[in-house]
N, C-alpha and C positions, 0 to 999 in steps of 0.2 A: 881400357874399358870405360865406358861412360856410366855415369851414375843415373839411376832412376830417381828423379826428384819426388815422384809419388811415393816410392818405397822408402825414401829417406825422410818422408814427412808424415803422411797419413797413418800408416801402421804404428809409427813411433808415438804420434800424438794420442792415438786411441789406447795403446798399451799404457802409456803414462797416466792418462786420465782414468782408465779403469783401475789402476793401482791407487790413484788418489781417492776414487770412490770407495775402494776397500778400506783405505786408511780412515776416511770419514765414518764409515760404518763402525769401525773399531772405536772411534771417538764417541759415537752415539751410545754404543753398548757400555763403554766405560762410564759415561755420565749416568746412565740408567743404573748400572750395577752399584756405583759408588754414591748414588743419590745426590749427584751434583746437578745443579741447574745447567742444562746444555748451553744456555746463553753465556755462561761463564767461560766455557771453552771456545765458543764461537767468537766471542769478543776478546779473547786473549791475544797477546802480541809478545814478541820477544824483547822488544824495546819500546819505550814510549813514542819514538819517532818512526816506528814501523807500522805497517797496516796489520789489522787483526786477521785472524784465521779466515773469516768470511770473505774479506777482500782478497786475500791470497788465492782462495779458490776461484773467485770471480775473475781475477786477472789470468790465472792459469787457463780457465775456460776461454776467455777472450783471446788470449795470445794464440791458442791452437785454432780457434774458430776463424779469427781474422787473418791469421797467417796463411791458412789453407785457402781462404777466399782470395787473398791478394795474389798468391801464387797462381791461382786459376783465373785471375782477372775478373772476379765477380764481387758483388756486395755480400757481406756476411750478415746473417740475421743478428738482430740486436737483442740483448737481454736488459732487463730493467735494473739489475744490481740491487734487488730488494730482498734477497734471501736472508732469513734470520734463524733458520732451524737446520739441523742436520738433514732431515728429509728434503728440504728445499734445495740445499747445496748439492746433495747427491742427485736430485732430479735434474738440476742444471747441468751437472757433469754428464748425465745420461742423455740429455737433449743435445749437448755438444757432440757427444760420440755419435748420436743418431745423424746429426748434420754431417759430420766427417765421413760417415759411411756412405753418403750420397755422392761423394767425389769419385770420379773415374780417373784412371791413370792418364788418359789422353788430355784431361783438363790441366794436369800439373806437370807431366813430363814435357820437357821442352821449355820450361820456365826459368832455366838457369840464368838467362840473360835478360829476362823481363825487367823493365824498369819499375821499381816500386818506391813510392814516395810516401812518407809518413809525416803528417803534421803533428808535431808535439806542442806542448804548452809554449815553450820558449824558442823553438827552432824547428827546422824541417830536416828530416833524415832521408837520404836517397840511397837506394841499394839496387844491385842487380839481384835476380832471384836466388842464386845459389848462396852468395854471402848473406842475404836476408835470412834464409833458412838456417844456415850454419852458425852465423855470428850474432843473430838477433832473436829469431823465434825460438830455436831450441834452447839456447842459454836462458832466456826469459822463462820458458816453460819449466825447465828444470829448477830454476831459482825459486819460483813461486810454489811449485809442488814440494820442493825440499823445505821451504820455510813453513808451509802448512804442516808437513810431517814433524818438523822441529817444534812447532808450537804445541802440537798434541803430545809429543814425547815429553817436552818440558812440563806439561800439565800432568804427567803421570801415566798416560796411555801406553800400554805395553806394545811397542812397535819395534821392529828390527829392520835390518837392511833388506831382508827378503820381502817385507811389506812394500818398501820403496821400489825394489826391482821387479817384483811380481814373479809369477810362475814362468819358468823357462819354456 
């Protein structure tokens, strides 16, 4: 049986980002209820050498957005990375989901062997489409969404595994 690259990417990205938006909503409600300046949560990090919540959300958005575009062989829309509030971060997630919903299966299916090259700060990474999706995009998406979840949980937001996994 062959795998549908579309089904293994776009619906997974959308579900994961919807779950992230719901997690951020809970963070906003928590800040309001506890009378905490939301910027305290948005600028929180798990360790001094890690990115804050805002950057974790921006990277999760970018990895899904750019990952889908690269699999389809097109340019991804760019975001300014200037979100400083929960509503702005949630809006960015919704914009990303809107963009992901524009992809059709025929744009992504068949990309298993597409050559994808990423210019990083210090080196260049080259992948074929399937390893790019399974060994780079999905792990990065889950890492940054998990880290955003963990930051808010560490700050006291009542989150559980069901918030990360979403509704079945």
